[in-house]
C-alpha positions in Angstrom: 1.1 -26.3 -5.4 -0.5 -24.8 -2.5 0.2 -25.8 1.0 -3.2 -27.0 1.8 -1.9 -28.1 5.1 -1.4 -24.5 6.3 -5.0 -23.5 5.1 -6.4 -26.7 7.0 -4.7 -25.9 10.2 -5.7 -22.0 10.1 -9.5 -23.4 9.1 -9.4 -25.4 12.1 -8.2 -22.6 14.2 -10.9 -20.1 12.9 -13.5 -22.8 13.2 -12.7 -23.5 16.7 -12.6 -19.9 17.7 -14.5 -17.3 15.5 -13.1 -14.4 17.1 -9.3 -15.5 16.3 -7.4 -13.2 14.6 -6.0 -16.3 12.3 -8.7 -15.0 9.9 -6.2 -12.6 8.6 -3.5 -15.4 7.7 -6.3 -17.7 6.5 -7.5 -15.0 4.3 -4.0 -14.4 2.9 -3.4 -18.1 2.0 -6.4 -18.2 0.1 -5.6 -15.1 -1.9 -2.1 -16.3 -2.5 -3.4 -19.4 -3.9 -6.0 -17.3 -6.2 -9.2 -18.1 -4.3 -10.3 -14.6 -4.2 -13.8 -14.8 -3.4 -12.9 -17.4 -0.3 -10.5 -14.7 0.8 -12.8 -11.9 0.7 -15.6 -14.0 2.6 -13.0 -15.1 5.4 -11.4 -11.1 5.4 -14.9 -9.5 5.9 -16.4 -12.0 8.3 -12.9 -11.4 10.3 -12.8 -7.7 10.1 -16.7 -7.7 11.4 -14.9 -8.5 14.7 -11.5 -6.9 14.2 -11.9 -3.9 11.9 -8.8 -2.0 13.0 -6.6 -5.0 11.7 -4.7 -3.1 8.9 -2.9 -6.4 7.5 -6.3 -7.8 7.0 -7.7 -4.8 5.3 -4.9 -5.1 2.7 -5.1 -8.7 2.1 -9.0 -7.8 1.6 -8.2 -5.1 -0.8 -5.8 -7.2 -2.8 -8.4 -9.9 -3.3 -11.3 -7.3 -4.3 -8.5 -5.9 -6.6 -8.1 -9.3 -8.2 -11.6 -9.7 -8.5 -11.9 -6.4 -10.5 -13.6 -4.8 -7.5 -11.6 -1.5 -7.8 -14.1 0.6 -5.6 -14.0 -2.1 -3.0 -10.2 -2.2 -2.9 -9.8 1.4 -2.9 -11.9 1.7 0.3 -9.9 -1.2 2.1 -6.7 0.5 1.3 -7.6 3.7 2.3 -9.2 2.3 5.5 -5.7 0.7 6.3 -3.9 4.0 5.4 -6.3 6.0 7.6 -5.6 3.5 10.6 -1.8 3.0 9.8 -0.9 5.9 7.6 2.7 4.6 6.8 1.6 1.0 5.7 3.3 0.4 2.6 1.4 -2.4 1.3 -1.5 -0.1 1.8 0.1 2.6 0.0 1.3 0.4 -2.9 -2.3 -1.2 -3.5 -3.4 2.5 -3.8 -0.5 3.6 -6.1 -1.3 0.1 -8.1 -5.1 0.9 -8.2 -4.7 4.5 -9.5 -2.3 3.1 -12.0 -4.7 0.6 -13.5 -7.5 3.2 -13.5 -5.1 5.5 -15.3 -4.9 8.0 -12.5 -1.2 8.3 -13.4 -0.6 11.7 -11.2 -2.4 9.8 -8.2 -0.3 7.0 -9.1 2.8 8.8 -9.1 2.2 10.2 -6.0 1.3 7.0 -4.1 4.3 5.5 -5.5 6.4 8.4 -4.4 4.9 8.0 -0.9 5.9 4.7 -0.6 9.4 5.0 -1.9 9.9 7.3 1.1 9.4 4.1 3.0 11.1 1.8 1.1 14.0 4.0 -0.3 16.1 0.9 -1.5 13.3 -0.6 -3.5 14.6 -0.9 -7.0 11.0 -1.3 -8.3 9.4 1.3 -6.8 12.2 3.6 -8.3 12.0 2.2 -11.7 8.1 2.6 -11.3 8.4 6.4 -10.4 10.9 7.1 -13.1 8.5 5.4 -15.6 5.3 7.6 -14.5 7.0 10.7 -14.0 8.3 10.4 -17.8 5.2 9.4 -18.8 3.7 12.4 -17.2 6.9 14.8 -18.5 7.5 15.5 -15.0 11.3 15.5 -14.0 11.8 13.3 -10.9 14.8 13.2 -8.5 15.0 10.2 -6.7 15.8 10.5 -2.9 19.1 9.6 -1.8 19.7 6.1 -0.2 20.2 6.7 3.3 22.1 4.2 5.3 20.6 3.1 8.8 21.1 5.5 11.5 23.8 4.3 14.1 21.6 5.5 16.9 18.6 3.9 15.6 19.3 0.9 17.7 19.8 2.9 20.8 17.7 4.0 23.3 15.8 7.3 22.0 16.8 6.4 18.5 13.6 5.1 17.5 12.1 8.3 18.6 14.4 10.1 16.4 13.9 7.7 13.4 10.4 8.4 13.8 10.7 12.0 13.6 13.0 11.6 10.6 10.6 9.2 8.9 7.6 11.6 9.1 9.7 14.5 7.9 10.8 12.6 4.9 7.0 11.6 4.3 6.0 15.6 4.8 8.5 16.3 2.2 7.6 13.4 -0.2 3.9 14.4 0.2 4.8 18.4 -0.8 7.0 17.0 -3.5 3.7 15.0 -4.8 1.3 17.8 -4.4 3.7 20.0 -6.5 3.7 17.8 -9.3 0.2 17.2 -9.3 -0.2 21.0 -9.5 2.5 21.3 -12.1 0.7 18.6 -14.4 -2.9 20.4 -14.0 -1.3 23.5 -14.9 0.2 22.1 -17.8 -3.3 20.3 -18.8 -5.0 23.6 -18.3 -2.4 25.4 -20.3 -2.8 23.0 -23.2 -6.6 21.5 -23.1 -5.8 19.8 -26.4 -3.1 17.6 -25.1 
């Protein structure tokens, strides 16, 4: 059963202050209980005031996805990625969307990008392996990297960000290579 007291509390906050960012939490609560139209309505209204609120964009994208509005969902996930390129939820949303559409190469690329951000996620690892297998692409999963001991010290965050950026670039390069290989195979054997 849904926690309606939480929804009521958030609704009162948003009603009292229409500019409140609590709209994002309210939309997410409605999405979680399957009230997708309500989540979309609240999300769109709040995003009109706070267009760069990334998690609200992701919530709106997920609600639209659940309603079958794949174009609308894709627009929201893509906008969230433009605002925050490393937003894992937006990347996964795009990956799931591509997979639902049967765009397996694009789905694989997005899942691989997600995996660079969440290396220890067994679901992502499994999905990447399965999609690569379906596409006939051999995939080598990145090794699990323990947290850097310098991450907690001054300057560690900067180094960690550079390392993450470098890993993301390498993952995107591998993704692009996989797409180019798949396209070349498809062009070589158009009857496939």
